[in-house]
DRENPA-3360 file (N, C-alpha, C; in nm, 2 decimals, always signed):
BEGIN
1 = MVDHGRIS = +6.20/-9.26/+12.91/+6.10/-9.30/+12.82/+6.02/-9.41/+12.88 ~ +5.89/-9.41/+12.86/+5.80/-9.51/+12.90/+5.81/-9.63/+12.80 ~ +5.83/-9.75/+12.85/+5.83/-9.87/+12.76/+5.70/-9.88/+12.69 ~ +5.71/-9.93/+12.57/+5.58/-9.95/+12.49/+5.50/-10.06/+12.56 ~ +5.37/-10.03/+12.57/+5.28/-10.13/+12.63/+5.21/-10.21/+12.53 ~ +5.11/-10.28/+12.57/+5.04/-10.36/+12.47/+4.93/-10.28/+12.40 ~ +4.90/-10.16/+12.45/+4.81/-10.07/+12.38/+4.88/-9.95/+12.34 ~ +4.87/-9.91/+12.22/+4.93/-9.79/+12.17/+4.82/-9.71/+12.09;
9 = LKGVNVFY = +4.81/-9.58/+12.13/+4.72/-9.49/+12.06/+4.81/-9.40/+11.97 ~ +4.76/-9.38/+11.84/+4.84/-9.30/+11.75/+4.74/-9.20/+11.68 ~ +4.75/-9.08/+11.72/+4.68/-8.97/+11.65/+4.53/-8.99/+11.66 ~ +4.48/-9.03/+11.78/+4.34/-9.05/+11.80/+4.26/-8.92/+11.82 ~ +4.16/-8.90/+11.74/+4.07/-8.79/+11.74/+3.93/-8.85/+11.76 ~ +3.84/-8.79/+11.84/+3.71/-8.83/+11.86/+3.61/-8.71/+11.84 ~ +3.51/-8.73/+11.76/+3.41/-8.63/+11.74/+3.27/-8.68/+11.78 ~ +3.19/-8.60/+11.84/+3.05/-8.62/+11.86/+2.98/-8.52/+11.76;
17 = GKNQVLKD = +2.94/-8.57/+11.65/+2.89/-8.48/+11.54/+3.00/-8.40/+11.49 ~ +2.98/-8.26/+11.50/+3.09/-8.17/+11.46/+3.18/-8.13/+11.58 ~ +3.14/-8.17/+11.70/+3.22/-8.13/+11.81/+3.33/-8.23/+11.84 ~ +3.46/-8.18/+11.84/+3.57/-8.26/+11.86/+3.60/-8.27/+12.01 ~ +3.60/-8.39/+12.06/+3.61/-8.41/+12.21/+3.76/-8.45/+12.24 ~ +3.82/-8.53/+12.16/+3.96/-8.57/+12.19/+4.04/-8.53/+12.06 ~ +4.16/-8.47/+12.09/+4.24/-8.41/+11.99/+4.38/-8.47/+11.98 ~ +4.40/-8.55/+11.88/+4.54/-8.61/+11.84/+4.61/-8.67/+11.96;
25 = ISLNIPAH = +4.54/-8.77/+12.02/+4.60/-8.84/+12.14/+4.69/-8.95/+12.10 ~ +4.81/-8.95/+12.14/+4.91/-9.05/+12.11/+4.98/-9.09/+12.24 ~ +4.98/-9.22/+12.28/+5.05/-9.26/+12.40/+5.06/-9.42/+12.40 ~ +5.14/-9.47/+12.48/+5.16/-9.61/+12.50/+5.12/-9.65/+12.64 ~ +5.03/-9.75/+12.65/+4.99/-9.79/+12.79/+5.08/-9.91/+12.83 ~ +5.16/-9.89/+12.93/+5.25/-10.00/+12.97/+5.17/-10.12/+13.03 ~ +5.22/-10.24/+13.00/+5.15/-10.36/+13.04/+5.18/-10.39/+13.19 ~ +5.08/-10.46/+13.25/+5.10/-10.51/+13.39/+5.13/-10.39/+13.48;
33 = SITVIIGP = +5.05/-10.29/+13.47/+5.06/-10.17/+13.55/+4.93/-10.10/+13.56 ~ +4.91/-10.00/+13.64/+4.79/-9.92/+13.65/+4.82/-9.78/+13.59 ~ +4.76/-9.75/+13.48/+4.77/-9.62/+13.42/+4.64/-9.54/+13.46 ~ +4.65/-9.43/+13.52/+4.54/-9.35/+13.57/+4.53/-9.23/+13.48 ~ +4.40/-9.21/+13.44/+4.37/-9.09/+13.35/+4.30/-8.99/+13.44 ~ +4.37/-8.87/+13.45/+4.31/-8.76/+13.54/+4.28/-8.64/+13.45 ~ +4.21/-8.55/+13.51/+4.18/-8.42/+13.44/+4.04/-8.37/+13.49 ~ +4.01/-8.24/+13.46/+3.89/-8.18/+13.50/+3.77/-8.25/+13.43;
41 = SGCGKTTL = +3.65/-8.23/+13.49/+3.53/-8.28/+13.44/+3.51/-8.23/+13.29 ~ +3.47/-8.32/+13.20/+3.44/-8.28/+13.07/+3.56/-8.27/+12.98 ~ +3.68/-8.32/+13.03/+3.80/-8.31/+12.95/+3.82/-8.42/+12.85 ~ +3.74/-8.53/+12.86/+3.74/-8.64/+12.77/+3.79/-8.77/+12.83 ~ +3.80/-8.78/+12.96/+3.86/-8.90/+13.03/+3.78/-9.02/+12.99 ~ +3.65/-9.02/+13.02/+3.56/-9.14/+12.99/+3.55/-9.17/+12.84 ~ +3.55/-9.06/+12.76/+3.55/-9.08/+12.61/+3.67/-9.16/+12.57 ~ +3.79/-9.12/+12.63/+3.91/-9.19/+12.59/+3.90/-9.34/+12.63;
49 = LKCFNRLL = +3.85/-9.36/+12.75/+3.84/-9.50/+12.80/+3.75/-9.58/+12.71 ~ +3.64/-9.52/+12.67/+3.55/-9.60/+12.58/+3.60/-9.63/+12.44 ~ +3.71/-9.55/+12.40/+3.77/-9.58/+12.28/+3.84/-9.72/+12.28 ~ +3.89/-9.76/+12.40/+3.97/-9.88/+12.41/+3.89/-10.01/+12.37 ~ +3.76/-10.01/+12.41/+3.68/-10.13/+12.38/+3.57/-10.10/+12.28 ~ +3.58/-9.99/+12.21/+3.49/-9.96/+12.10/+3.34/-9.94/+12.15 ~ +3.33/-9.89/+12.28/+3.19/-9.86/+12.32/+3.14/-9.74/+12.25 ~ +3.22/-9.66/+12.20/+3.17/-9.54/+12.12/+3.10/-9.58/+12.00;
57 = DEVEEARV = +3.11/-9.71/+11.96/+3.04/-9.76/+11.84/+2.89/-9.75/+11.87 ~ +2.85/-9.75/+12.00/+2.71/-9.75/+12.04/+2.65/-9.61/+12.05 ~ +2.74/-9.51/+12.03/+2.70/-9.37/+12.05/+2.67/-9.31/+11.92 ~ +2.55/-9.26/+11.90/+2.51/-9.20/+11.77/+2.59/-9.07/+11.75 ~ +2.64/-9.06/+11.62/+2.72/-8.95/+11.57/+2.86/-8.95/+11.63 ~ +2.90/-9.05/+11.70/+3.04/-9.05/+11.75/+3.13/-9.11/+11.64 ~ +3.25/-9.05/+11.62/+3.34/-9.09/+11.52/+3.48/-9.09/+11.58 ~ +3.55/-9.20/+11.55/+3.69/-9.21/+11.60/+3.78/-9.22/+11.48;
65 = EGEILFDG = +3.89/-9.13/+11.49/+3.99/-9.13/+11.38/+4.12/-9.17/+11.45 ~ +4.22/-9.22/+11.37/+4.35/-9.26/+11.42/+4.35/-9.41/+11.45 ~ +4.45/-9.45/+11.52/+4.47/-9.60/+11.54/+4.48/-9.63/+11.69 ~ +4.42/-9.74/+11.74/+4.45/-9.79/+11.87/+4.49/-9.93/+11.85 ~ +4.62/-9.96/+11.87/+4.68/-10.09/+11.85/+4.68/-10.17/+11.98 ~ +4.63/-10.29/+11.96/+4.63/-10.39/+12.07/+4.70/-10.51/+12.02 ~ +4.82/-10.54/+12.08/+4.91/-10.65/+12.03/+4.94/-10.62/+11.88 ~ +4.96/-10.50/+11.85/+5.00/-10.46/+11.71/+4.89/-10.45/+11.61;
73 = QNIYAPEV = +4.76/-10.49/+11.65/+4.65/-10.48/+11.56/+4.56/-10.36/+11.59 ~ +4.53/-10.29/+11.48/+4.44/-10.17/+11.50/+4.30/-10.22/+11.53 ~ +4.24/-10.20/+11.65/+4.11/-10.25/+11.69/+4.00/-10.18/+11.61 ~ +4.03/-10.08/+11.54/+3.93/-10.01/+11.45/+3.94/-10.05/+11.31 ~ +4.02/-10.15/+11.28/+4.03/-10.20/+11.14/+3.90/-10.27/+11.10 ~ +3.85/-10.26/+10.98/+3.72/-10.32/+10.94/+3.70/-10.47/+10.97 ~ +3.81/-10.54/+10.97/+3.80/-10.69/+10.98/+3.80/-10.73/+11.13 ~ +3.81/-10.64/+11.22/+3.82/-10.68/+11.36/+3.68/-10.71/+11.42;
81 = DVTQVRKR = +3.68/-10.82/+11.50/+3.56/-10.87/+11.57/+3.54/-10.79/+11.69 ~ +3.44/-10.70/+11.70/+3.42/-10.61/+11.81/+3.39/-10.69/+11.94 ~ +3.32/-10.80/+11.93/+3.29/-10.89/+12.04/+3.42/-10.94/+12.11 ~ +3.51/-10.98/+12.03/+3.64/-11.03/+12.08/+3.72/-10.92/+12.15 ~ +3.71/-10.80/+12.09/+3.78/-10.68/+12.15/+3.73/-10.66/+12.29 ~ +3.59/-10.66/+12.30/+3.53/-10.64/+12.43/+3.55/-10.75/+12.53 ~ +3.57/-10.87/+12.48/+3.60/-10.99/+12.57/+3.74/-10.97/+12.63 ~ +3.83/-10.91/+12.55/+3.97/-10.90/+12.60/+3.99/-10.77/+12.68;
89 = MGLLSQKP = +3.89/-10.69/+12.69/+3.90/-10.56/+12.76/+3.77/-10.55/+12.85 ~ +3.79/-10.59/+12.98/+3.67/-10.59/+13.07/+3.65/-10.44/+13.12 ~ +3.52/-10.41/+13.15/+3.49/-10.27/+13.19/+3.43/-10.28/+13.33 ~ +3.48/-10.19/+13.42/+3.42/-10.17/+13.55/+3.37/-10.03/+13.56 ~ +3.24/-10.01/+13.56/+3.18/-9.88/+13.55/+3.16/-9.81/+13.68 ~ +3.11/-9.69/+13.68/+3.10/-9.61/+13.80/+3.00/-9.67/+13.90 ~ +2.88/-9.71/+13.85/+2.78/-9.77/+13.93/+2.77/-9.92/+13.90 ~ +2.78/-10.00/+14.00/+2.77/-10.15/+13.98/+2.63/-10.18/+13.92;
97 = QVLPMSIY = +2.64/-10.26/+13.81/+2.52/-10.31/+13.74/+2.51/-10.46/+13.74 ~ +2.46/-10.51/+13.86/+2.45/-10.66/+13.87/+2.34/-10.71/+13.78 ~ +2.35/-10.83/+13.73/+2.25/-10.89/+13.65/+2.13/-10.94/+13.74 ~ +2.01/-10.94/+13.70/+1.89/-10.98/+13.78/+1.89/-11.13/+13.80 ~ +1.99/-11.18/+13.87/+2.00/-11.33/+13.89/+2.09/-11.34/+14.02 ~ +2.12/-11.47/+14.05/+2.19/-11.50/+14.17/+2.34/-11.45/+14.16 ~ +2.40/-11.45/+14.28/+2.54/-11.41/+14.29/+2.62/-11.51/+14.20 ~ +2.59/-11.64/+14.21/+2.66/-11.74/+14.13/+2.64/-11.72/+13.98;
105 = ENVAFGPR = +2.52/-11.70/+13.94/+2.49/-11.68/+13.80/+2.55/-11.56/+13.74 ~ +2.57/-11.45/+13.82/+2.63/-11.33/+13.77/+2.77/-11.36/+13.72 ~ +2.85/-11.44/+13.80/+2.98/-11.48/+13.76/+2.99/-11.58/+13.65 ~ +2.89/-11.67/+13.65/+2.89/-11.78/+13.55/+2.84/-11.74/+13.42 ~ +2.77/-11.63/+13.41/+2.70/-11.58/+13.29/+2.80/-11.57/+13.17 ~ +2.90/-11.50/+13.19/+3.00/-11.47/+13.08/+3.06/-11.60/+13.03 ~ +3.12/-11.68/+13.12/+3.18/-11.81/+13.07/+3.08/-11.90/+13.00 ~ +2.95/-11.90/+13.04/+2.85/-11.98/+12.97/+2.83/-11.93/+12.83;
113 = IHGLQNKK = +2.82/-11.79/+12.82/+2.80/-11.73/+12.69/+2.91/-11.77/+12.59 ~ +3.03/-11.78/+12.65/+3.15/-11.82/+12.56/+3.17/-11.97/+12.55 ~ +3.07/-12.05/+12.59/+3.07/-12.19/+12.56/+3.11/-12.29/+12.68 ~ +3.14/-12.24/+12.80/+3.17/-12.33/+12.91/+3.04/-12.38/+12.96 ~ +3.02/-12.52/+12.97/+2.90/-12.58/+13.01/+2.92/-12.68/+13.13 ~ +3.04/-12.72/+13.15/+3.07/-12.82/+13.25/+3.05/-12.76/+13.39 ~ +2.96/-12.82/+13.47/+2.92/-12.77/+13.60/+3.04/-12.75/+13.69 ~ +3.13/-12.86/+13.70/+3.24/-12.85/+13.79/+3.34/-12.74/+13.75;
121 = KIDHVVEK = +3.36/-12.72/+13.62/+3.45/-12.61/+13.57/+3.39/-12.48/+13.60 ~ +3.25/-12.47/+13.59/+3.19/-12.34/+13.62/+3.20/-12.31/+13.77 ~ +3.18/-12.41/+13.85/+3.20/-12.39/+13.99/+3.33/-12.34/+14.03 ~ +3.44/-12.39/+13.96/+3.57/-12.35/+13.98/+3.59/-12.21/+13.94 ~ +3.54/-12.17/+13.82/+3.55/-12.04/+13.77/+3.49/-11.94/+13.87 ~ +3.36/-11.97/+13.92/+3.29/-11.88/+14.01/+3.38/-11.86/+14.13 ~ +3.43/-11.96/+14.19/+3.51/-11.95/+14.32/+3.63/-11.87/+14.29 ~ +3.70/-11.90/+14.18/+3.83/-11.84/+14.15/+3.82/-11.69/+14.14;
129 = YLRLAGLW = +3.71/-11.64/+14.06/+3.71/-11.50/+14.04/+3.64/-11.42/+14.15 ~ +3.55/-11.49/+14.23/+3.51/-11.43/+14.35/+3.62/-11.41/+14.45 ~ +3.71/-11.50/+14.45/+3.83/-11.49/+14.54/+3.92/-11.37/+14.49 ~ +3.94/-11.37/+14.36/+4.02/-11.26/+14.30/+3.97/-11.12/+14.33 ~ +3.83/-11.12/+14.33/+3.77/-10.99/+14.36/+3.76/-10.96/+14.51 ~ +3.81/-11.05/+14.59/+3.80/-11.04/+14.74/+3.67/-11.05/+14.80 ~ +3.58/-11.13/+14.74/+3.44/-11.14/+14.78/+3.40/-11.28/+14.83 ~ +3.48/-11.38/+14.79/+3.44/-11.52/+14.82/+3.40/-11.55/+14.96;
137 = DEVKARLS = +3.48/-11.51/+15.06/+3.46/-11.54/+15.20/+3.33/-11.47/+15.25 ~ +3.29/-11.36/+15.18/+3.17/-11.29/+15.23/+3.04/-11.35/+15.17 ~ +3.05/-11.43/+15.06/+2.93/-11.47/+14.99/+2.92/-11.62/+14.96 ~ +3.02/-11.70/+15.00/+3.03/-11.84/+14.97/+2.91/-11.92/+15.02 ~ +2.85/-11.87/+15.13/+2.74/-11.94/+15.19/+2.60/-11.89/+15.13 ~ +2.60/-11.80/+15.04/+2.48/-11.74/+14.99/+2.48/-11.72/+14.84 ~ +2.55/-11.81/+14.77/+2.57/-11.79/+14.63/+2.44/-11.80/+14.55 ~ +2.34/-11.86/+14.60/+2.21/-11.87/+14.53/+2.12/-11.75/+14.56;
145 = EPASRLSI = +2.16/-11.66/+14.64/+2.08/-11.54/+14.67/+2.09/-11.44/+14.55 ~ +1.98/-11.36/+14.54/+1.99/-11.25/+14.43/+2.11/-11.16/+14.46 ~ +2.18/-11.13/+14.35/+2.29/-11.03/+14.37/+2.25/-10.90/+14.42 ~ +2.12/-10.86/+14.39/+2.07/-10.73/+14.43/+2.07/-10.71/+14.59 ~ +2.08/-10.83/+14.66/+2.08/-10.82/+14.81/+2.21/-10.78/+14.86 ~ +2.32/-10.78/+14.78/+2.45/-10.74/+14.83/+2.46/-10.59/+14.85 ~ +2.55/-10.55/+14.94/+2.57/-10.40/+14.95/+2.63/-10.35/+14.82 ~ +2.62/-10.21/+14.81/+2.68/-10.15/+14.69/+2.82/-10.19/+14.67;
153 = GQQQRLCL = +2.90/-10.18/+14.78/+3.04/-10.22/+14.77/+3.06/-10.36/+14.72 ~ +2.98/-10.45/+14.78/+2.99/-10.59/+14.74/+2.95/-10.61/+14.59 ~ +2.85/-10.54/+14.55/+2.80/-10.54/+14.41/+2.91/-10.50/+14.31 ~ +2.99/-10.40/+14.35/+3.10/-10.35/+14.27/+3.20/-10.46/+14.25 ~ +3.23/-10.53/+14.36/+3.33/-10.63/+14.36/+3.28/-10.76/+14.28 ~ +3.15/-10.78/+14.29/+3.08/-10.88/+14.21/+3.10/-10.85/+14.06 ~ +3.07/-10.72/+14.03/+3.09/-10.68/+13.89/+3.24/-10.70/+13.84 ~ +3.33/-10.68/+13.93/+3.47/-10.70/+13.90/+3.49/-10.85/+13.87;
161 = ARGLAVEP = +3.44/-10.94/+13.96/+3.45/-11.08/+13.94/+3.39/-11.13/+13.81 ~ +3.27/-11.07/+13.78/+3.20/-11.11/+13.66/+3.28/-11.07/+13.53 ~ +3.35/-10.95/+13.54/+3.43/-10.90/+13.43/+3.55/-10.99/+13.41 ~ +3.61/-11.03/+13.53/+3.73/-11.12/+13.52/+3.70/-11.26/+13.47 ~ +3.58/-11.30/+13.49/+3.55/-11.44/+13.46/+3.55/-11.47/+13.31 ~ +3.54/-11.37/+13.23/+3.56/-11.40/+13.08/+3.71/-11.39/+13.04 ~ +3.79/-11.37/+13.14/+3.94/-11.37/+13.12/+3.99/-11.27/+13.02 ~ +3.96/-11.14/+13.06/+4.01/-11.03/+12.98/+4.16/-11.01/+13.00;
169 = EILLCDEP = +4.22/-10.94/+12.92/+4.37/-10.90/+12.94/+4.38/-10.76/+12.99 ~ +4.28/-10.68/+12.96/+4.29/-10.54/+13.00/+4.16/-10.51/+13.09 ~ +4.18/-10.43/+13.20/+4.07/-10.39/+13.28/+4.06/-10.24/+13.26 ~ +3.94/-10.20/+13.22/+3.91/-10.06/+13.20/+3.82/-10.02/+13.32 ~ +3.86/-9.92/+13.40/+3.78/-9.88/+13.52/+3.74/-9.74/+13.51 ~ +3.61/-9.71/+13.50/+3.56/-9.57/+13.49/+3.51/-9.53/+13.62 ~ +3.60/-9.46/+13.70/+3.56/-9.41/+13.83/+3.49/-9.52/+13.91 ~ +3.56/-9.63/+13.93/+3.49/-9.75/+13.99/+3.45/-9.74/+14.14;
177 = TSALDPQS = +3.50/-9.64/+14.21/+3.47/-9.62/+14.35/+3.39/-9.50/+14.38 ~ +3.34/-9.43/+14.27/+3.27/-9.30/+14.29/+3.14/-9.32/+14.37 ~ +3.08/-9.44/+14.36/+2.95/-9.46/+14.43/+2.96/-9.53/+14.56 ~ +3.09/-9.55/+14.61/+3.11/-9.64/+14.72/+3.15/-9.56/+14.85 ~ +3.13/-9.62/+14.96/+3.17/-9.56/+15.09/+3.32/-9.58/+15.10 ~ +3.39/-9.51/+15.19/+3.54/-9.52/+15.20/+3.59/-9.67/+15.22 ~ +3.53/-9.75/+15.30/+3.58/-9.88/+15.32/+3.56/-9.97/+15.20 ~ +3.45/-9.96/+15.13/+3.43/-10.03/+15.00/+3.53/-9.98/+14.90;
185 = SRNVEAQL = +3.55/-9.85/+14.89/+3.65/-9.80/+14.80/+3.79/-9.86/+14.82 ~ +3.83/-9.87/+14.95/+3.96/-9.93/+14.98/+3.96/-10.08/+14.94 ~ +3.85/-10.15/+14.96/+3.84/-10.29/+14.92/+3.87/-10.30/+14.77 ~ +3.80/-10.22/+14.69/+3.82/-10.23/+14.54/+3.96/-10.19/+14.50 ~ +4.01/-10.08/+14.57/+4.15/-10.04/+14.54/+4.25/-10.15/+14.57 ~ +4.23/-10.22/+14.68/+4.32/-10.33/+14.72/+4.32/-10.44/+14.61 ~ +4.20/-10.47/+14.56/+4.20/-10.58/+14.46/+4.27/-10.53/+14.33 ~ +4.25/-10.41/+14.29/+4.31/-10.36/+14.17/+4.47/-10.36/+14.18;
193 = LRLKENYT = +4.52/-10.33/+14.30/+4.66/-10.33/+14.32/+4.71/-10.48/+14.31 ~ +4.64/-10.57/+14.36/+4.68/-10.71/+14.34/+4.67/-10.76/+14.20 ~ +4.56/-10.71/+14.13/+4.54/-10.76/+13.99/+4.64/-10.72/+13.89 ~ +4.71/-10.61/+13.92/+4.79/-10.55/+13.81/+4.91/-10.65/+13.78 ~ +4.94/-10.74/+13.87/+5.04/-10.84/+13.83/+5.01/-10.92/+13.71 ~ +4.88/-10.94/+13.69/+4.83/-11.03/+13.58/+4.75/-10.95/+13.47 ~ +4.72/-10.83/+13.50/+4.63/-10.75/+13.40/+4.69/-10.61/+13.38 ~ +4.66/-10.56/+13.27/+4.69/-10.42/+13.24/+4.57/-10.34/+13.28;
201 = IVLVTHIL = +4.58/-10.24/+13.36/+4.46/-10.17/+13.41/+4.47/-10.02/+13.37 ~ +4.36/-9.97/+13.31/+4.35/-9.83/+13.28/+4.23/-9.77/+13.36 ~ +4.26/-9.67/+13.44/+4.16/-9.63/+13.54/+4.14/-9.48/+13.53 ~ +4.01/-9.44/+13.52/+3.97/-9.29/+13.52/+3.93/-9.26/+13.66 ~ +3.98/-9.15/+13.71/+3.94/-9.10/+13.84/+3.95/-8.95/+13.85 ~ +3.86/-8.89/+13.93/+3.87/-8.74/+13.95/+3.93/-8.72/+14.09 ~ +3.97/-8.83/+14.16/+4.02/-8.81/+14.30/+4.18/-8.83/+14.29 ~ +4.25/-8.72/+14.31/+4.39/-8.72/+14.30/+4.45/-8.81/+14.41;
209 = RQARRLAD = +4.39/-8.82/+14.53/+4.45/-8.91/+14.63/+4.44/-9.05/+14.58 ~ +4.34/-9.09/+14.51/+4.33/-9.22/+14.45/+4.44/-9.24/+14.35 ~ +4.46/-9.15/+14.27/+4.57/-9.16/+14.17/+4.70/-9.18/+14.23 ~ +4.73/-9.11/+14.34/+4.85/-9.13/+14.41/+4.86/-9.26/+14.48 ~ +4.75/-9.32/+14.52/+4.76/-9.45/+14.58/+4.77/-9.56/+14.48 ~ +4.72/-9.55/+14.36/+4.71/-9.66/+14.27/+4.80/-9.65/+14.15 ~ +4.83/-9.53/+14.10/+4.89/-9.51/+13.97/+5.04/-9.55/+13.96 ~ +5.07/-9.63/+13.86/+5.21/-9.65/+13.82/+5.24/-9.54/+13.71;
217 = YVAFLYLG = +5.15/-9.51/+13.63/+5.16/-9.41/+13.52/+5.04/-9.32/+13.52 ~ +5.06/-9.19/+13.49/+4.95/-9.09/+13.49/+4.94/-9.02/+13.35 ~ +4.82/-9.01/+13.30/+4.79/-8.93/+13.18/+4.70/-8.82/+13.22 ~ +4.74/-8.69/+13.20/+4.66/-8.58/+13.23/+4.60/-8.52/+13.10 ~ +4.46/-8.52/+13.10/+4.39/-8.46/+12.99/+4.34/-8.33/+13.03 ~ +4.33/-8.23/+12.93/+4.28/-8.10/+12.95/+4.22/-8.05/+12.82 ~ +4.09/-8.02/+12.82/+4.02/-7.97/+12.70/+4.04/-8.06/+12.58 ~ +4.04/-8.20/+12.61/+4.05/-8.29/+12.50/+4.19/-8.32/+12.45;
225 = ELIEFGPA = +4.29/-8.26/+12.51/+4.43/-8.29/+12.47/+4.50/-8.36/+12.58 ~ +4.60/-8.45/+12.54/+4.69/-8.51/+12.63/+4.80/-8.41/+12.66 ~ +4.80/-8.36/+12.78/+4.90/-8.26/+12.82/+5.03/-8.32/+12.87 ~ +5.01/-8.43/+12.95/+5.13/-8.49/+13.01/+5.11/-8.64/+13.03 ~ +5.21/-8.72/+13.01/+5.20/-8.86/+13.04/+5.34/-8.91/+13.09 ~ +5.34/-8.99/+13.19/+5.46/-9.05/+13.24/+5.44/-9.12/+13.37 ~ +5.55/-9.17/+13.43/+5.54/-9.23/+13.56/+5.48/-9.14/+13.67 ~ +5.39/-9.20/+13.75/+5.32/-9.13/+13.85/+5.41/-9.05/+13.94;
233 = SEVLTSPQ = +5.52/-9.10/+13.97/+5.61/-9.04/+14.06/+5.66/-8.91/+14.01 ~ +5.67/-8.89/+13.87/+5.71/-8.77/+13.81/+5.59/-8.68/+13.78 ~ +5.49/-8.73/+13.72/+5.37/-8.64/+13.69/+5.31/-8.58/+13.81 ~ +5.29/-8.66/+13.92/+5.22/-8.61/+14.03/+5.30/-8.53/+14.13 ~ +5.44/-8.53/+14.12/+5.52/-8.46/+14.21/+5.60/-8.35/+14.14 ~ +5.64/-8.37/+14.01/+5.72/-8.27/+13.94/+5.67/-8.26/+13.80 ~ +5.54/-8.22/+13.78/+5.49/-8.21/+13.64/+5.57/-8.11/+13.56 ~ +5.58/-8.13/+13.43/+5.65/-8.05/+13.34/+5.57/-7.93/+13.28;
241 = DPRTRAYI = +5.44/-7.96/+13.27/+5.35/-7.86/+13.21/+5.28/-7.78/+13.31 ~ +5.28/-7.64/+13.30/+5.21/-7.56/+13.40/+5.06/-7.59/+13.42 ~ +5.00/-7.65/+13.32/+4.86/-7.68/+13.33/+4.84/-7.80/+13.42 ~ +4.93/-7.90/+13.41/+4.93/-8.02/+13.50/+4.95/-7.97/+13.64 ~ +5.05/-7.88/+13.66/+5.08/-7.83/+13.79/+4.96/-7.76/+13.85 ~ +4.89/-7.68/+13.77/+4.78/-7.61/+13.82/+4.66/-7.70/+13.86 ~ +4.65/-7.81/+13.78/+4.54/-7.91/+13.82/+4.57/-7.98/+13.95 ~ +4.70/-8.02/+13.96/+4.74/-8.10/+14.08/+4.73/-8.01/+14.21;
249 = TGEIS = +4.76/-7.88/+14.19/+4.76/-7.79/+14.31/+4.62/-7.73/+14.34 ~ +4.53/-7.77/+14.25/+4.39/-7.72/+14.27/+4.36/-7.58/+14.21 ~ +4.45/-7.53/+14.13/+4.42/-7.40/+14.07/+4.32/-7.41/+13.96 ~ +4.31/-7.52/+13.89/+4.21/-7.55/+13.80/+4.14/-7.68/+13.84 ~ +4.01/-7.70/+13.82/+3.94/-7.82/+13.86/+3.83/-7.84/+13.76;
% end
């Protein structure tokens, strides 16, 4: 049995209008580990990820049923502050979206929004999270330059630093290396492996090799259903369900 994590899904269903995209998803995300969500295109991986920080609130006609518990509280309860939910759950998307400002200001932006004004403290935050993202040594002499001048791989690590700077507890990663070259992908993967000691990471990928490199736990989705969930060493090598086995061996894609 997988130990209960800090996030628990209970009977989660998602609809876009009359179309049901996720069907009765229940699972526990273990803390301080990397849980990778795999499955064919269109199976609901990104939709599931967006449930965690209520990004589906922004999608017209999207409806979520069931419970997602974070520290025992249902994040879809009426009294929940959505801004606080999103602060606690950082998102790293497929394509890096740097802010139209300097490298320094990209990282400082979030802490300033949340009330940090002391210059020395902001300097410390910027350096701390650029280091955590594995970017400090590459940019420390050019912090005032526009972030748009960085390579795509550097921009993705800057987005990671920016997300970490608001001190989330969960990192949600939606195919974070899909737009990157192999070396940049390895750099991002290396940082994620280091970060799992202090963060709970949920990552969507369509690359099975990446799942094998990163995953502590694997959730396999197929046609909106959770088919199998468990330790990566079991799901990726000895899957219990024939549909999981067919996906891993390339019979379905």
